[in-house]
N, C-alpha and C positions, 0 to 999 in steps of 0.2 A: 340909367334906367331907374325909375322910381320903384322902391321896394316897401314892404310892410312886414311886421313881425307876426308870427303865428305859432301856436303850439300844435305840433303835428304828431299823429300816431303813425308809426311805420310798421310795427309788428304787435300783434295782440300779446298782452302780458308784459309789455315793456312800458316804461314811463314815456310821457309825451316829451318831444324835443322842441326847444325854442329855436326857430329858424327865421331867416329872412327870405321872402319870396318876391318875385316880380309882381307889381301891382296889376291885377287883371282888368280887362276891358269888358263891360257888359255887352252881351249879345242881343239878339232879337228878343224883345219883350222882357229884358232883364234890367235890373238896376244895380249900381255899385253903391254899397252902403259903408259909411264910416261907422264902425262899431263903437258905440258908447259903453255898452256893457252886455254881458251874455250870462244867462243863468246856467248853473251846473245841475244836471239832471241825473237821476239814478240810471237812466238809459245810457248815459255816457260811461258809467261804470261797466255796464254790461258790454258795451262796445270795446272798451279798453281790456276787459277781462277775456275777450274772445267768445262771449256767449251769444253774439248776434252773427248770423251767417253772412258770408260774402260781402264784407264792407269794402268800400273803395280805399285801397291802401297805396300810398300814404293818404291820410285823410285828416282834415282839421275838424275836430268834434265841435259840438255846440249847436243847439237848436232852440234856444230861448234868446234870440238876438233882438236888441233894441239899438237902433242907430239912425243915422241921417243920410238921406239920399244925396249923393254927391255927383252922380253921373247916371244918365239914362240911355239905354239902347233904343233902337228903332222899334216903333209900335207900342211903346209904353203909354198906357192911359190911366188917368186917375191919380197920378202922383206928380209931385213937383220937386225941384231941387230945394234942399234944405228941410224937407218934410221929415218928421219923425215917424219911423215905421217899425213894425215888428215882424220877425221871420220865425215861423213855427217849424215843427217836425215835418209836416207834409210839404215837400218842396216842389213836386210836379206830378201830374197824372196824365194819362194818355187822352182822356176825354172821349174815347171811342168804344172801349170794352163794355160788356154788359153791366158791370158794376158802376162805371161812370155814368152810363145812360140811366141807371136806376137811381141816381143820386147818392150812390154809396161809393164815392171815389176813394174813401179810406181803404177799400178792399181791392183797388186797382192792382192787377198783377204786374204792371209796368211802372208803378209809382216809384218816385225817387224821394229820398229823405235827407233833410238838412243835417249835416254833421255825421252822416253815415254813408250814404252813397253820393252825396254832394258835400263839398267843403262847407263847414259851418262857421260859427262865430267865436271860437277861441282864437281870435285874431284881431288885428286893427282894422281890417277891411274884409268885406264879404260880398259875393255876387249872389243874387237871388232872382228867381222868376217873379216879376211884379204881380202876376195873377194870383200868387200864393202868399203875398205879404198883406199885412193889415196896417192901415193908418192908425197911429196912436195919439192920444191926447198929450199935450205938453205938460207932463206930470213928472213926479220924481222918478227918474229913469231906472234907478236901482230897484225900485219897488214894482216897476212894470215887468221886468225881465221874467220873474217866475210865472207870470200870467200866461206866457207864450207856450208853456207845456204843462206845468203843474196845474195851472188854471184851466187850460183848454181840455186836456185829457181828463182832468178831474171832473170838469163840468159834463163832459160827454158821459162819463160813468154815472154821474149823479142823475142825469136826464133819463138813464135807462131804468132807474128805480120807479116803481109805480107811484104816481103822484099822491095816491091815498096813504102811502106809508107815513107813519107818524114817528116811529122809533127806528133810527138808522144807526148801524154800527160802522165805524171807520177803523179798519185794521191797518196800522202803520201810520202814525201821526206825524208826517213830514210835510214836505212842500205842498203837495196836492191837498192832503187832508186839512191843513190849517186854512186853506182858502175855502174849500167846500164847506167846512164847519161854519164859517161866518155867514155864507149865503143861506145854508139850511136853517141856522138858528133864527135868522131874520124872517124866514118863511114859517116859523113856528114849529119846526121839527125838533124832536128830542134826540140829541146826538150822544152816542156812546163811543168813547175813544179807547182804542186798544193799542198799547205800545209794547215794545220789546220788554221782557221781564226786567224789573228794576229800574226802568227809565222814569224816575220820579220827576225829572225836569220836564219831559214830554207830557206826562200826565197833568202836571200843574199848568203847563201851557194850554192844554186842551180845555181845562176847566176855566182858565182866564178868558178863553174865546167863547165860552158859553155852553160847553158840553155839560150834560147833566150827570155824567158818570165817566170816570177814567180809570183804567186798570190794565193789568198785564194781559197779553194776548191769549194766554192759556186759560184765563178766567171766563166764567159765564156771567153775564149780567143778571141782576135780580129779576128783570122782566124779559120776556121773549121779544126779540127784535122783529120788525116787519121786513127789514132788508139789511144787508151788510155789503160794504164795498171794501175790497181788499187791495190796498195800495202797496203793501210790503210784498216783495218778490219771493214769498215763502209758501210753497205748496201745502205744507202741513196746516196752514190756516184755513184751507178750504173745508175740510171736515169739521174743524173747530167752529167755523162760522155757520155751517149747516146745523150744528147742534144748538147754536144761539138763536136761529130764526124760527119763527112760528110756522105752522102748516101754511102752505101757499106763499111762504117767504122767498126772497131772492138773495142770491149770493153773486155779486158782480166782481169779476177779477179784472182789475184795471191796468195791470202792468203789461209791458211788451214782452217781458221775460219773467219766468217764474220757475222755481225749482220743482221737481216732480211732485205731483199730488199722490199721496199714499192711498192704498186701498182703504175703503171705509165701508161699514155696513149699510146695506140698502135702506134700512129703517130710518136713517137720518136724512135721506133724500126723499123717502116716501112722504105722502101727504102733500103732493104737488109743490114741493119746494123745487127751485130751479137754480142752475148755475149758468152764467153767461160770461163771455169775455169781451173786452173792449179792444178794438184794433185801430190804432192811429186816430185820425180825426178828419173831419171835412171842413171846408171853408164855411159852410153853414153853421157848424159848431162854433166857429170863431165869432161869427156875427151874433149868434144867440148868447154866447158868453159875455161879450162886451156890452150887449144890451142889458143882460142880467145884472152886471156889476154897476151899471149906472143906476139901477133901481135898488140894488142891495150892495152898497159899497163895501169893499174889503180892504184890509191893510195887510200887506205881506211883511213877514219877518225876514230880513235879509242879512247876510254876512258877507261883506265885500272882501275880495282877494285881488291882488295885482295879477295881471295876465300870466306873468312868468311863474306864479305860484299855483298854476292849474293842478299840478300833481298833488300838492298839499290839500287843495280844496276837495279833490276826488277822494283822497284818503280820509279826510275828516268826515265827508259824507258817508263813506263806508263804515266808519266807526261810530257814527251818530254823535259827533262831538259838538254839534250846534243844533239849535231849534230853528225851524223855518227852512230857508233856502240859501245856498251859496251863490254868489254872483261875481264873475270875473270882470275886472275893469282894466281895459288896455291902457 
């Protein structure tokens, strides 16, 4: 029986285990993908730490998959053997509920998610629903991987900002922010980058990418912001961002998980400031994002790790030991 290697989570709070599994067969409208690389996302940390409810256990994490189609199930359309594809966080939706009918499939109550309720890409092979995969250009695959979540979710959060906004704060300058910063700068936006206190490397990185200002997350910029996007999973940043935005300004919470938001005085929300969250993504977000980066090219900063070093990659992400994104290479 053919087998493949995978890093598997059996219990929250425990390290991933390297295992051999039987090679799966793709079902109806599914494709079997030989994984060339898979990005490491902060959501994977939330999964491993037990902060996401009801995961499929055991589960193979990973939802920034870049790979090659090696087998197709019945009913697959729009793909061919040998094609390079990307697999994102959103792995399946029902297509019938009111959210799906409204074009808001990201809110589908029955949705399934890659690397969480479906096995993901911390492996040599993965099965995915073809309807939720994206064809990718024949490009540097390592640099494509972070686009499948950091890019997609980052862009959905960025699109929620009023287009008239000129000064935009990015809290947490990691995988998503370093992609969105590049797009926004090319569109003429002034980007203010906020990092964890003392992260001189992250602040220099932001300035290299065109940010007009970079500082610690507890600081206030010299000018009021029109909007702020919070990528760091830190609830205390919400009132801090509210203090940084002008009247009528927006605070967008982009993470799937965040620590509790502390109480704050109404006066920092007053003045028609608003707070919104971002939930998952839609396939339309993916199309819009890949169209955007054709017009506004981005370069991702990546740090490759062998598949068997997935636990080290997750810990380095937790400690902020690299700039940009980590990518596993089977």
